[in-house]
MDAnalysis code that builds the backbone (N, CA, C; Angstrom):
import MDAnalysis as mda
import numpy as np

u = mda.Universe.empty(741, n_residues=247, atom_resindex=np.repeat(np.arange(247), 3), trajectory=True)
u.add_TopologyAttr("name", ["N", "CA", "C"] * 247)
u.add_TopologyAttr("resid", np.arange(1, 248))
u.add_TopologyAttr("resname", ["MET", "ASN", "LYS", "LEU", "ILE", "TYR", "PRO", "LEU", "ILE", "THR", "SER", "VAL", "LEU", "LEU", "LEU", "THR", "ALA", "ALA", "THR", "CYS", "PHE", "ALA", "LEU", "ASP", "PRO", "HIS", "GLU", "ILE", "VAL", "LYS", "LYS", "GLY", "ASP", "GLU", "VAL", "ALA", "ASN", "ALA", "PRO", "LYS", "ASP", "ALA", "HIS", "ILE", "LEU", "SER", "THR", "MET", "ILE", "LEU", "ILE", "GLU", "GLY", "ASP", "GLY", "LYS", "GLN", "SER", "GLU", "ARG", "LYS", "SER", "GLU", "MET", "TYR", "GLN", "LYS", "GLY", "THR", "GLU", "LYS", "ARG", "LEU", "VAL", "GLN", "PHE", "LEU", "SER", "PRO", "ALA", "ASP", "GLN", "LYS", "GLY", "ILE", "GLY", "PHE", "LEU", "THR", "LEU", "PRO", "ASP", "ASP", "ILE", "MET", "TYR", "LEU", "TYR", "LEU", "PRO", "ALA", "PHE", "HIS", "LYS", "VAL", "ARG", "GLN", "ILE", "ALA", "SER", "HIS", "VAL", "LYS", "ASN", "GLN", "ASN", "PHE", "ALA", "GLY", "THR", "ASP", "LEU", "THR", "TYR", "GLU", "ASP", "LEU", "SER", "GLU", "PHE", "GLU", "LEU", "ALA", "GLU", "ALA", "HIS", "ARG", "VAL", "GLU", "LEU", "ILE", "ASP", "GLU", "THR", "GLY", "GLU", "GLU", "TRP", "VAL", "ILE", "LYS", "LEU", "PHE", "PRO", "ASN", "ASP", "THR", "GLU", "GLY", "LYS", "ASP", "TYR", "THR", "TYR", "LEU", "HIS", "ILE", "HIS", "TYR", "ARG", "LYS", "ASP", "ASN", "ASN", "TYR", "PRO", "VAL", "LEU", "VAL", "GLU", "TYR", "PHE", "ASN", "SER", "SER", "GLY", "ALA", "VAL", "TRP", "LYS", "THR", "ILE", "GLU", "ARG", "THR", "GLU", "LEU", "GLN", "LYS", "ILE", "SER", "GLY", "TYR", "TRP", "THR", "ALA", "LYS", "LYS", "LEU", "GLU", "VAL", "LYS", "ASN", "ILE", "GLU", "LYS", "ASN", "HIS", "SER", "THR", "ILE", "ASN", "ARG", "ILE", "ASP", "LYS", "VAL", "GLU", "TYR", "ASP", "LEU", "GLY", "LEU", "ASP", "ASP", "SER", "ILE", "PHE", "THR", "LYS", "ARG", "TYR", "LEU", "MET", "ARG", "THR", "ARG"])
u.atoms.positions = np.array([
    [-13.993, 53.148, 11.707],
    [-14.580, 51.827, 12.029],
    [-14.290, 51.480, 13.487],
    [-15.256, 50.909, 14.145],
    [-15.087, 50.512, 15.537],
    [-13.876, 49.597, 15.693],
    [-13.025, 49.887, 16.701],
    [-11.787, 49.130, 16.892],
    [-12.049, 47.670, 17.239],
    [-13.237, 47.365, 17.753],
    [-13.563, 45.983, 18.095],
    [-14.061, 45.213, 16.880],
    [-14.726, 45.935, 15.969],
    [-15.289, 45.286, 14.783],
    [-14.208, 44.948, 13.765],
    [-13.200, 45.826, 13.609],
    [-12.174, 45.639, 12.571],
    [-11.422, 44.311, 12.708],
    [-10.930, 43.970, 13.928],
    [-10.248, 42.667, 14.054],
    [-11.166, 41.495, 13.739],
    [-12.462, 41.640, 14.115],
    [-13.417, 40.564, 13.854],
    [-13.602, 40.355, 12.359],
    [-13.751, 41.463, 11.603],
    [-13.912, 41.374, 10.152],
    [-12.659, 40.779, 9.513],
    [-11.494, 41.222, 9.991],
    [-10.228, 40.703, 9.456],
    [-10.122, 39.203, 9.665],
    [-10.503, 38.729, 10.850],
    [-10.437, 37.293, 11.153],
    [-11.366, 36.496, 10.253],
    [-12.577, 37.047, 10.027],
    [-13.541, 36.352, 9.165],
    [-13.020, 36.260, 7.737],
    [-12.416, 37.358, 7.243],
    [-11.873, 37.361, 5.881],
    [-10.738, 36.366, 5.743],
    [-9.864, 36.292, 6.738],
    [-8.743, 35.350, 6.696],
    [-9.241, 33.916, 6.737],
    [-10.240, 33.656, 7.566],
    [-10.809, 32.315, 7.658],
    [-11.471, 31.916, 6.350],
    [-12.182, 32.855, 5.734],
    [-12.844, 32.590, 4.450],
    [-11.821, 32.302, 3.364],
    [-10.736, 33.068, 3.341],
    [-9.683, 32.854, 2.340],
    [-9.030, 31.503, 2.524],
    [-8.745, 31.140, 3.785],
    [-8.108, 29.848, 4.061],
    [-9.003, 28.708, 3.621],
    [-10.333, 28.874, 3.859],
    [-11.284, 27.835, 3.457],
    [-11.333, 27.685, 1.946],
    [-11.262, 28.818, 1.230],
    [-11.332, 28.791, -0.233],
    [-10.125, 28.076, -0.842],
    [-8.955, 28.270, -0.184],
    [-7.743, 27.691, -0.749],
    [-7.468, 26.276, -0.239],
    [-8.225, 25.817, 0.761],
    [-8.016, 24.474, 1.294],
    [-8.463, 23.436, 0.264],
    [-7.708, 22.368, 0.150],
    [-8.048, 21.316, -0.790],
    [-9.196, 20.470, -0.243],
    [-10.134, 20.151, -1.095],
    [-11.189, 19.212, -0.761],
    [-10.564, 17.823, -0.631],
    [-10.989, 16.997, 0.357],
    [-10.381, 15.670, 0.528],
    [-10.486, 14.794, -0.712],
    [-11.604, 14.903, -1.435],
    [-11.726, 14.136, -2.679],
    [-10.677, 14.588, -3.686],
    [-10.383, 15.883, -3.701],
    [-9.372, 16.408, -4.615],
    [-7.982, 15.921, -4.230],
    [-7.721, 15.786, -2.930],
    [-6.433, 15.261, -2.460],
    [-6.239, 13.830, -2.959],
    [-7.281, 13.008, -2.801],
    [-7.197, 11.609, -3.248],
    [-7.057, 11.547, -4.767],
    [-7.814, 12.385, -5.458],
    [-7.742, 12.408, -6.917],
    [-6.347, 12.792, -7.399],
    [-5.754, 13.806, -6.757],
    [-4.403, 14.212, -7.129],
    [-3.401, 13.114, -6.796],
    [-3.641, 12.398, -5.689],
    [-2.788, 11.269, -5.339],
    [-2.839, 10.185, -6.397],
    [-4.047, 9.910, -6.906],
    [-4.196, 8.949, -8.005],
    [-3.406, 9.401, -9.231],
    [-3.488, 10.681, -9.529],
    [-2.809, 11.220, -10.713],
    [-1.293, 11.102, -10.593],
    [-0.772, 11.363, -9.404],
    [0.678, 11.258, -9.187],
    [1.130, 9.806, -9.295],
    [0.397, 8.901, -8.648],
    [0.777, 7.484, -8.652],
    [0.634, 6.860, -10.041],
    [-0.283, 7.389, -10.852],
    [-0.556, 6.818, -12.175],
    [-0.034, 7.691, -13.310],
    [0.880, 8.593, -12.997],
    [1.329, 9.576, -13.989],
    [2.001, 8.977, -15.231],
    [2.871, 7.961, -15.114],
    [3.516, 7.423, -16.324],
    [2.500, 6.823, -17.291],
    [2.782, 6.971, -18.595],
    [1.910, 6.351, -19.602],
    [2.011, 4.837, -19.521],
    [3.218, 4.335, -19.290],
    [3.419, 2.912, -19.075],
    [4.720, 2.707, -18.303],
    [4.972, 1.471, -17.867],
    [6.164, 1.197, -17.069],
    [6.582, -0.255, -17.210],
    [7.895, -0.473, -17.099],
    [8.474, -1.815, -17.018],
    [9.371, -1.820, -15.796],
    [9.077, -2.717, -14.841],
    [9.762, -2.690, -13.545],
    [10.292, -4.085, -13.195],
    [11.562, -4.134, -12.795],
    [12.175, -5.340, -12.253],
    [12.374, -5.130, -10.763],
    [11.968, -6.108, -9.949],
    [12.013, -5.937, -8.498],
    [12.530, -7.183, -7.792],
    [12.987, -6.962, -6.568],
    [13.321, -8.045, -5.644],
    [12.311, -8.025, -4.518],
    [11.695, -9.158, -4.280],
    [10.656, -9.268, -3.262],
    [11.152, -10.164, -2.126],
    [11.042, -9.675, -0.896],
    [11.443, -10.435, 0.286],
    [10.209, -10.752, 1.107],
    [9.963, -12.047, 1.335],
    [8.852, -12.486, 2.181],
    [9.415, -12.839, 3.549],
    [8.840, -12.259, 4.611],
    [9.367, -12.417, 5.964],
    [8.326, -13.073, 6.862],
    [8.675, -14.245, 7.398],
    [7.787, -14.967, 8.295],
    [7.835, -14.345, 9.693],
    [6.904, -14.760, 10.547],
    [6.858, -14.249, 11.905],
    [8.084, -14.580, 12.716],
    [8.735, -15.702, 12.403],
    [9.932, -16.104, 13.134],
    [11.211, -15.502, 12.551],
    [11.038, -14.627, 11.550],
    [12.198, -13.967, 10.946],
    [12.738, -14.658, 9.706],
    [12.247, -15.849, 9.390],
    [12.711, -16.566, 8.212],
    [12.337, -15.789, 6.955],
    [13.290, -15.720, 6.013],
    [13.066, -14.939, 4.802],
    [13.238, -15.787, 3.549],
    [12.500, -15.398, 2.512],
    [12.668, -16.008, 1.189],
    [12.629, -14.887, 0.161],
    [13.339, -15.079, -0.933],
    [13.477, -14.016, -1.933],
    [12.908, -14.441, -3.276],
    [12.278, -13.485, -3.949],
    [11.768, -13.713, -5.299],
    [12.117, -12.516, -6.174],
    [12.366, -12.791, -7.443],
    [12.558, -11.741, -8.429],
    [11.283, -11.649, -9.255],
    [10.872, -10.431, -9.563],
    [9.641, -10.270, -10.320],
    [9.792, -9.227, -11.418],
    [8.887, -9.316, -12.381],
    [8.841, -8.373, -13.492],
    [7.415, -7.861, -13.622],
    [7.267, -6.561, -13.873],
    [5.937, -6.004, -14.022],
    [5.872, -5.078, -15.228],
    [4.792, -5.215, -15.984],
    [4.464, -4.292, -17.073],
    [3.162, -3.599, -16.695],
    [3.117, -2.303, -16.904],
    [1.904, -1.545, -16.606],
    [1.641, -0.541, -17.713],
    [0.366, -0.405, -18.087],
    [-0.017, 0.550, -19.121],
    [-1.286, 1.262, -18.700],
    [-1.217, 2.578, -18.601],
    [-2.377, 3.342, -18.171],
    [-2.796, 2.974, -16.763],
    [-4.076, 3.049, -16.506],
    [-4.596, 2.761, -15.164],
    [-5.367, 1.449, -15.087],
    [-5.397, 0.688, -16.177],
    [-6.246, -0.504, -16.171],
    [-5.546, -1.780, -16.629],
    [-4.247, -1.700, -16.943],
    [-3.560, -2.893, -17.436],
    [-2.260, -3.097, -16.666],
    [-2.126, -4.290, -16.114],
    [-0.901, -4.624, -15.387],
    [-0.657, -6.122, -15.472],
    [0.607, -6.491, -15.702],
    [1.009, -7.889, -15.719],
    [2.202, -8.046, -14.792],
    [2.086, -8.969, -13.833],
    [3.155, -9.239, -12.870],
    [3.523, -10.708, -12.974],
    [4.833, -10.998, -12.998],
    [5.264, -12.391, -13.121],
    [6.569, -12.613, -12.356],
    [6.679, -13.786, -11.716],
    [7.908, -14.127, -11.009],
    [8.948, -14.673, -11.984],
    [10.201, -14.264, -11.780],
    [11.319, -14.729, -12.603],
    [12.135, -15.794, -11.882],
    [12.121, -15.770, -10.570],
    [12.846, -16.740, -9.748],
    [12.283, -16.681, -8.326],
    [12.520, -17.755, -7.512],
    [13.301, -18.964, -7.766],
    [12.580, -19.931, -8.706],
    [13.208, -21.062, -8.947],
    [12.695, -22.003, -9.944],
    [11.273, -22.464, -9.647],
    [10.950, -22.692, -8.351],
    [9.619, -23.215, -8.030],
    [8.523, -22.147, -8.126],
    [8.919, -20.892, -8.317],
    [7.953, -19.810, -8.467],
    [7.970, -19.188, -9.868],
    [8.969, -19.531, -10.639],
    [9.161, -18.923, -11.956],
    [7.936, -19.112, -12.859],
    [7.491, -18.029, -13.442],
    [6.373, -18.086, -14.381],
    [5.022, -17.810, -13.774],
    [4.876, -17.931, -12.453],
    [3.597, -17.611, -11.819],
    [3.286, -16.149, -12.104],
    [2.112, -15.889, -12.635],
    [1.819, -14.529, -13.055],
    [0.376, -14.111, -12.836],
    [0.185, -12.796, -12.900],
    [-1.122, -12.194, -12.682],
    [-1.336, -11.097, -13.716],
    [-2.520, -11.074, -14.298],
    [-2.860, -10.084, -15.316],
    [-4.170, -9.421, -14.947],
    [-4.175, -8.094, -14.958],
    [-5.416, -7.358, -14.716],
    [-5.721, -6.476, -15.916],
    [-7.001, -6.448, -16.291],
    [-7.465, -5.752, -17.487],
    [-8.675, -4.870, -17.141],
    [-9.102, -4.020, -18.058],
    [-10.277, -3.178, -17.798],
    [-11.516, -3.990, -17.410],
    [-12.453, -3.318, -16.758],
    [-13.720, -3.922, -16.316],
    [-13.514, -4.983, -15.248],
    [-12.444, -4.803, -14.437],
    [-12.199, -5.671, -13.288],
    [-11.964, -7.129, -13.690],
    [-11.348, -7.341, -14.850],
    [-11.018, -8.696, -15.315],
    [-9.611, -9.040, -14.853],
    [-9.454, -10.190, -14.188],
    [-8.164, -10.603, -13.648],
    [-7.911, -12.076, -13.960],
    [-6.637, -12.384, -14.271],
    [-6.257, -13.759, -14.571],
    [-5.028, -14.159, -13.764],
    [-4.990, -15.417, -13.367],
    [-3.842, -15.995, -12.671],
    [-3.291, -17.143, -13.509],
    [-1.967, -17.182, -13.666],
    [-1.337, -18.270, -14.409],
    [-0.412, -19.061, -13.490],
    [-0.639, -20.378, -13.424],
    [0.201, -21.288, -12.654],
    [0.865, -22.253, -13.639],
    [2.174, -22.093, -13.891],
    [2.876, -22.910, -14.893],
    [2.766, -24.409, -14.648],
    [2.696, -24.815, -13.382],
    [2.636, -26.247, -13.075],
    [1.404, -26.904, -13.681],
    [0.345, -26.112, -13.883],
    [-0.891, -26.654, -14.445],
    [-1.096, -26.228, -15.905],
    [-0.164, -25.402, -16.411],
    [-0.257, -24.905, -17.797],
    [-1.647, -24.357, -18.098],
    [-2.156, -23.594, -17.150],
    [-3.524, -23.115, -17.301],
    [-3.682, -21.714, -16.734],
    [-4.436, -20.890, -17.459],
    [-4.803, -19.562, -16.974],
    [-6.239, -19.626, -16.456],
    [-6.451, -19.141, -15.253],
    [-7.831, -19.125, -14.738],
    [-8.225, -17.707, -14.377],
    [-9.486, -17.378, -14.610],
    [-9.980, -16.055, -14.294],
    [-10.314, -15.969, -12.807],
    [-9.998, -14.836, -12.214],
    [-10.253, -14.614, -10.794],
    [-11.557, -13.850, -10.647],
    [-12.466, -14.392, -9.878],
    [-13.755, -13.734, -9.656],
    [-13.576, -12.506, -8.776],
    [-14.385, -11.503, -9.021],
    [-14.274, -10.246, -8.280],
    [-14.443, -10.434, -6.776],
    [-15.282, -11.385, -6.369],
    [-15.563, -11.541, -4.942],
    [-14.416, -12.203, -4.179],
    [-13.378, -12.695, -4.875],
    [-12.230, -13.293, -4.180],
    [-10.941, -12.516, -4.447],
    [-11.060, -11.274, -4.906],
    [-9.856, -10.512, -5.211],
    [-9.128, -10.025, -3.966],
    [-9.705, -10.332, -2.769],
    [-9.007, -10.006, -1.533],
    [-8.057, -11.114, -1.098],
    [-7.925, -12.169, -1.901],
    [-6.987, -13.245, -1.592],
    [-5.567, -12.828, -1.960],
    [-4.598, -13.409, -1.256],
    [-3.204, -13.047, -1.493],
    [-2.658, -13.690, -2.751],
    [-1.742, -12.970, -3.400],
    [-1.118, -13.446, -4.621],
    [0.128, -14.265, -4.303],
    [0.068, -15.558, -4.602],
    [1.220, -16.466, -4.555],
    [2.020, -16.381, -3.263],
    [1.339, -16.351, -2.130],
    [2.024, -16.388, -0.846],
    [2.572, -15.063, -0.359],
    [2.412, -13.995, -1.132],
    [2.857, -12.675, -0.692],
    [1.768, -12.037, 0.161],
    [2.041, -10.841, 0.664],
    [1.033, -10.114, 1.431],
    [0.255, -9.137, 0.564],
    [0.489, -9.185, -0.733],
    [-0.245, -8.368, -1.692],
    [-1.439, -9.160, -2.213],
    [-2.619, -8.562, -2.144],
    [-3.804, -9.218, -2.676],
    [-3.941, -8.905, -4.166],
    [-4.849, -9.600, -4.831],
    [-5.120, -9.317, -6.239],
    [-5.629, -7.882, -6.388],
    [-6.388, -7.433, -5.400],
    [-6.881, -6.059, -5.460],
    [-5.730, -5.060, -5.325],
    [-4.764, -5.359, -4.429],
    [-3.599, -4.475, -4.287],
    [-2.865, -4.330, -5.619],
    [-2.820, -5.417, -6.373],
    [-2.091, -5.421, -7.646],
    [-2.894, -4.813, -8.786],
    [-4.175, -4.598, -8.565],
    [-5.009, -4.088, -9.659],
    [-5.664, -2.740, -9.348],
    [-5.584, -2.292, -8.098],
    [-6.232, -1.042, -7.708],
    [-5.407, 0.149, -8.183],
    [-6.028, 1.038, -8.939],
    [-5.317, 2.187, -9.483],
    [-5.934, 3.508, -9.054],
    [-7.250, 3.630, -9.187],
    [-7.910, 4.904, -8.950],
    [-8.842, 4.796, -7.738],
    [-8.418, 5.396, -6.645],
    [-9.162, 5.298, -5.397],
    [-10.280, 6.334, -5.293],
    [-10.075, 7.491, -5.896],
    [-11.007, 8.606, -5.718],
    [-12.425, 8.251, -6.149],
    [-12.557, 7.552, -7.273],
    [-13.886, 7.245, -7.804],
    [-14.529, 6.037, -7.136],
    [-13.748, 5.282, -6.366],
    [-14.263, 4.054, -5.773],
    [-14.560, 4.189, -4.277],
    [-14.348, 5.384, -3.722],
    [-14.517, 5.555, -2.281],
    [-15.197, 6.875, -1.924],
    [-15.858, 6.867, -0.782],
    [-16.285, 8.093, -0.124],
    [-15.145, 8.514, 0.804],
    [-14.849, 9.788, 0.849],
    [-13.645, 10.212, 1.569],
    [-13.930, 11.361, 2.537],
    [-13.076, 11.459, 3.549],
    [-13.135, 12.589, 4.472],
    [-11.745, 12.835, 5.057],
    [-11.431, 14.104, 5.275],
    [-10.161, 14.481, 5.888],
    [-10.290, 14.301, 7.397],
    [-9.379, 13.508, 7.998],
    [-9.483, 13.249, 9.439],
    [-8.312, 13.818, 10.232],
    [-7.208, 14.150, 9.548],
    [-6.067, 14.714, 10.264],
    [-5.172, 15.441, 9.266],
    [-4.362, 16.348, 9.806],
    [-3.456, 17.112, 8.956],
    [-2.269, 17.578, 9.790],
    [-1.063, 17.404, 9.235],
    [0.150, 17.919, 9.863],
    [0.797, 18.893, 8.885],
    [1.972, 19.377, 9.238],
    [2.672, 20.269, 8.324],
    [3.142, 19.567, 7.078],
    [3.279, 18.229, 7.152],
    [3.819, 17.464, 6.025],
    [2.793, 16.586, 5.317],
    [1.690, 16.221, 5.992],
    [0.782, 15.224, 5.424],
    [-0.689, 15.570, 5.650],
    [-1.516, 15.027, 4.758],
    [-2.950, 14.918, 4.984],
    [-3.254, 13.452, 5.281],
    [-4.184, 13.194, 6.171],
    [-4.652, 11.827, 6.422],
    [-6.123, 11.771, 6.024],
    [-6.411, 10.914, 5.052],
    [-7.764, 10.799, 4.505],
    [-8.361, 9.441, 4.862],
    [-9.623, 9.446, 5.264],
    [-10.360, 8.205, 5.532],
    [-11.191, 7.877, 4.313],
    [-11.103, 6.633, 3.839],
    [-11.801, 6.210, 2.628],
    [-12.712, 5.027, 2.927],
    [-13.975, 5.148, 2.531],
    [-14.947, 4.070, 2.659],
    [-15.271, 3.553, 1.254],
    [-15.165, 2.242, 1.012],
    [-15.459, 1.729, -0.331],
    [-16.924, 1.869, -0.702],
    [-17.175, 2.288, -1.935],
    [-18.558, 2.359, -2.426],
    [-19.134, 0.965, -2.616],
    [-18.285, 0.042, -3.048],
    [-18.697, -1.347, -3.275],
    [-17.851, -2.218, -2.357],
    [-18.476, -2.934, -1.456],
    [-17.740, -3.733, -0.477],
    [-17.441, -5.155, -0.952],
    [-17.967, -5.548, -2.113],
    [-17.726, -6.912, -2.596],
    [-16.239, -7.131, -2.849],
    [-15.700, -8.204, -2.269],
    [-14.306, -8.549, -2.469],
    [-13.334, -7.699, -1.684],
    [-13.824, -6.795, -0.853],
    [-12.946, -5.930, -0.074],
    [-12.533, -6.636, 1.218],
    [-11.256, -6.507, 1.576],
    [-10.779, -7.105, 2.813],
    [-10.619, -6.057, 3.907],
    [-11.259, -4.911, 3.746],
    [-11.191, -3.849, 4.730],
    [-12.549, -3.151, 4.822],
    [-12.813, -2.540, 5.967],
    [-14.029, -1.758, 6.159],
    [-13.796, -0.317, 5.718],
    [-12.603, 0.193, 6.041],
    [-12.199, 1.521, 5.572],
    [-10.679, 1.630, 5.609],
    [-10.167, 2.662, 4.971],
    [-8.725, 2.905, 4.891],
    [-8.387, 4.262, 5.486],
    [-7.156, 4.387, 5.981],
    [-6.546, 5.684, 6.235],
    [-5.342, 5.785, 5.306],
    [-5.287, 6.834, 4.505],
    [-4.150, 7.020, 3.604],
    [-3.480, 8.353, 3.919],
    [-2.165, 8.301, 4.064],
    [-1.361, 9.481, 4.345],
    [-0.772, 9.999, 3.029],
    [-1.099, 11.242, 2.686],
    [-0.610, 11.870, 1.459],
    [0.392, 12.973, 1.803],
    [1.541, 12.959, 1.170],
    [2.510, 14.025, 1.360],
    [1.978, 15.323, 0.752],
    [2.177, 16.421, 1.462],
    [1.682, 17.702, 0.972],
    [2.533, 18.265, -0.161],
    [3.831, 17.916, -0.194],
    [4.702, 18.515, -1.198],
    [4.495, 17.943, -2.590],
    [3.993, 16.706, -2.679],
    [3.819, 16.104, -4.006],
    [2.560, 15.252, -4.143],
    [1.733, 15.192, -3.075],
    [0.473, 14.420, -3.087],
    [0.666, 12.914, -3.179],
    [1.890, 12.433, -2.944],
    [2.141, 10.993, -3.065],
    [1.579, 10.250, -1.849],
    [0.865, 9.123, -2.064],
    [0.333, 8.324, -0.947],
    [1.437, 7.441, -0.349],
    [1.905, 7.777, 0.838],
    [3.065, 7.084, 1.400],
    [2.700, 5.986, 2.394],
    [1.500, 6.028, 2.945],
    [1.106, 5.004, 3.909],
    [-0.383, 4.721, 3.787],
    [-0.714, 3.437, 3.704],
    [-2.113, 2.995, 3.673],
    [-2.335, 2.078, 4.864],
    [-3.356, 2.379, 5.675],
    [-3.703, 1.546, 6.826],
    [-5.072, 0.929, 6.587],
    [-5.147, -0.385, 6.715],
    [-6.389, -1.118, 6.476],
    [-7.051, -1.434, 7.829],
    [-8.319, -1.066, 7.955],
    [-9.058, -1.290, 9.201],
    [-10.124, -2.358, 8.997],
    [-10.286, -3.223, 10.006],
    [-11.326, -4.252, 9.949],
    [-12.618, -3.723, 10.559],
    [-13.617, -4.586, 10.654],
    [-14.933, -4.165, 11.135],
    [-14.914, -3.773, 12.613],
    [-13.863, -4.187, 13.339],
    [-13.741, -3.825, 14.750],
    [-13.012, -2.500, 14.941],
    [-12.566, -1.909, 13.831],
    [-11.873, -0.635, 13.918],
    [-10.407, -0.754, 14.238],
    [-9.833, -1.942, 14.014],
    [-8.409, -2.166, 14.287],
    [-7.631, -2.251, 12.979],
    [-6.407, -1.751, 12.987],
    [-5.531, -1.857, 11.817],
    [-5.027, -3.290, 11.726],
    [-5.255, -3.924, 10.582],
    [-4.783, -5.300, 10.428],
    [-3.733, -5.441, 9.322],
    [-3.596, -4.411, 8.469],
    [-2.577, -4.445, 7.418],
    [-2.150, -3.027, 7.085],
    [-0.880, -2.879, 6.727],
    [-0.381, -1.585, 6.281],
    [0.461, -1.761, 5.021],
    [0.447, -0.741, 4.170],
    [1.336, -0.677, 3.015],
    [2.065, 0.657, 3.087],
    [3.387, 0.598, 3.190],
    [4.191, 1.818, 3.318],
    [5.132, 1.947, 2.125],
    [5.164, 3.135, 1.526],
    [6.036, 3.415, 0.386],
    [7.104, 4.416, 0.822],
    [8.365, 4.022, 0.672],
    [9.468, 4.871, 1.114],
    [10.535, 4.963, 0.014],
    [11.618, 5.664, 0.339],
    [12.716, 5.893, -0.596],
    [12.210, 6.522, -1.890],
    [11.432, 7.587, -1.717],
    [10.857, 8.295, -2.870],
    [11.934, 9.086, -3.612],
    [11.889, 9.011, -4.920],
    [12.754, 9.816, -5.769],
    [12.095, 10.006, -7.127],
    [12.503, 11.056, -7.819],
    [11.975, 11.289, -9.154],
    [12.821, 10.543, -10.170],
    [12.156, 9.727, -10.979],
    [12.823, 8.971, -12.042],
    [12.108, 9.311, -13.343],
    [12.849, 9.832, -14.289],
    [12.280, 10.263, -15.574],
    [11.116, 11.230, -15.379],
    [11.200, 12.031, -14.314],
    [10.175, 13.035, -14.059],
    [8.997, 12.557, -13.241],
    [8.987, 11.285, -12.823],
    [7.859, 10.719, -12.083],
    [8.291, 10.340, -10.670],
    [7.457, 10.685, -9.679],
    [7.732, 10.264, -8.321],
    [7.603, 8.747, -8.224],
    [8.628, 8.115, -7.642],
    [8.694, 6.654, -7.574],
    [9.144, 6.233, -6.181],
    [8.425, 5.291, -5.577],
    [8.832, 4.713, -4.300],
    [9.692, 3.486, -4.591],
    [10.979, 3.564, -4.273],
    [11.875, 2.442, -4.562],
    [11.635, 1.256, -3.634],
    [10.955, 1.514, -2.504],
    [10.689, 0.441, -1.542],
    [9.226, 0.459, -1.133],
    [8.600, -0.706, -1.146],
    [7.229, -0.885, -0.688],
    [7.214, -2.018, 0.328],
    [6.619, -1.773, 1.487],
    [6.543, -2.812, 2.520],
    [5.096, -3.034, 2.933],
    [4.677, -4.285, 2.842],
    [3.326, -4.676, 3.246],
    [3.436, -5.502, 4.514],
    [2.715, -5.088, 5.553],
    [2.716, -5.826, 6.814],
    [1.313, -6.327, 7.109],
    [1.191, -7.650, 7.244],
    [-0.072, -8.243, 7.675],
    [0.051, -8.479, 9.178],
    [-0.540, -7.560, 9.943],
    [-0.399, -7.604, 11.399],
    [-1.081, -8.834, 11.979],
    [-2.207, -9.222, 11.426],
    [-2.952, -10.375, 11.935],
    [-2.170, -11.672, 11.749],
    [-1.481, -11.809, 10.619],
    [-0.741, -13.037, 10.322],
    [0.730, -12.960, 10.727],
    [1.166, -11.794, 11.210],
    [2.562, -11.588, 11.593],
    [3.492, -11.974, 10.439],
    [3.190, -11.409, 9.280],
    [3.936, -11.724, 8.057],
    [4.075, -10.433, 7.265],
    [5.182, -10.283, 6.552],
    [5.363, -9.065, 5.767],
    [6.068, -9.355, 4.452],
    [5.900, -8.446, 3.514],
    [6.516, -8.545, 2.193],
    [7.152, -7.198, 1.861],
    [8.419, -7.238, 1.494],
    [9.133, -6.028, 1.073],
    [9.437, -6.147, -0.412],
    [9.108, -5.118, -1.163],
    [9.385, -5.101, -2.598],
    [10.301, -3.919, -2.911],
    [11.486, -4.217, -3.450],
    [12.450, -3.179, -3.808],
    [12.618, -3.134, -5.319],
    [12.505, -1.957, -5.881],
    [12.680, -1.792, -7.323],
    [14.167, -1.826, -7.677],
    [14.522, -2.727, -8.575],
    [15.906, -2.817, -9.055],
    [16.115, -1.970, -10.309],
    [15.085, -1.942, -11.148],
    [15.171, -1.174, -12.394],
    [13.772, -0.765, -12.825],
    [13.627, 0.471, -13.281],
    [12.335, 0.924, -13.761],
    [12.531, 1.772, -15.010],
    [11.653, 1.559, -15.982],
    [11.652, 2.343, -17.221],
    [10.228, 2.820, -17.467],
    [10.111, 4.091, -17.854],
    [8.792, 4.670, -18.073],
    [8.603, 5.095, -19.531],
    [7.335, 5.139, -19.941],
    [6.917, 5.679, -21.238],
    [7.665, 5.026, -22.401],
    [7.547, 3.708, -22.445],
    [8.231, 2.920, -23.476],
    [7.366, 2.705, -24.707],
    [6.102, 3.042, -24.633],
    [5.188, 2.749, -25.736],
    [4.862, 1.265, -25.804],
    [4.562, 0.658, -24.663],
    [4.298, -0.782, -24.591],
    [3.110, -1.179, -25.462],
    [3.271, -2.293, -26.144],
    [2.223, -2.791, -27.031],
    [1.155, -3.533, -26.217],
    [-0.081, -3.459, -26.674],
    [-1.176, -4.129, -25.975],
    [-1.042, -5.649, -25.974],
    [-0.221, -6.194, -26.868],
    [-0.046, -7.649, -26.928],
    [0.589, -8.203, -25.658],
    [1.244, -7.330, -24.881],
    [1.833, -7.765, -23.613],
    [0.744, -8.119, -22.615],
    [-0.362, -7.431, -22.675],
    [-1.415, -7.590, -21.672],
    [-2.480, -8.568, -22.157],
    [-2.022, -9.794, -22.400],
    [-2.885, -10.849, -22.908],
    [-2.584, -12.153, -22.181],
    [-3.533, -13.080, -22.240],
    [-3.316, -14.395, -21.625],
    [-2.165, -15.127, -22.323],
    [-2.049, -14.930, -23.622],
    [-0.970, -15.583, -24.365],
    [0.393, -15.128, -23.861],
    [0.545, -13.832, -23.643],
    [1.834, -13.330, -23.148],
    [2.071, -13.789, -21.712],
    [1.020, -13.884, -20.945],
    [1.130, -14.349, -19.555],
    [1.673, -15.770, -19.506],
    [1.361, -16.592, -20.508],
    [1.770, -17.983, -20.524],
    [3.105, -18.215, -21.265],
    [3.725, -17.151, -21.732],
    [4.929, -17.321, -22.547],
    [6.030, -18.050, -21.777],
    [6.875, -18.749, -22.511],
    [8.023, -19.432, -21.933],
    [9.172, -18.455, -21.739],
    [9.749, -18.445, -20.564],
    [10.829, -17.522, -20.261],
    [12.175, -18.240, -20.308],
])
């Protein structure tokens, strides 16, 4: 074989093999969804720190129940003026907010799910979004030895507070560690970073989540104090009646 042709053929074969084994960006996002949603259910106790632009801080304790990819209930345990405020998300994009002061549960319309939950930097969508792969068009925009960076465009823009996202996925476990929210001008206005990753009961878990609203100069840190997985949670937890229960 011609000595000039052989290296060329070898290079083409290596390039073809690398292409075959490269992950499709949609597959990366899908695997990220699977890792983040791996537990059958979860019960989580957390400490939430709200940080103002001037450095002033306030603390809240919260409790969360989650089952599958479509049911989640979040409720504040303290301080007294926040106790009982809760949020429930159910299949088919159904969401409820409970304010104890009014003894009333109200349904949240899909077009306002980009509003913040009870003064935190987490929106109703942040608290209810589970599966990104099916809700976005995606493309790989960067890659390092440790991460993939995927750009996601929402298929449905109603109620979205972003034009597109950049999500950083770890290559060793596909966990989404950083989400950057871009506005219509192409500027990052919010970030969600997940750190202190460890395996708990066989599931990758971020013990710390930090949300930064760059536009408002405000941030929220959520630290997990206790987490339990695969408890066999009953569906009665994910109801308006349970949301209104007396604690």
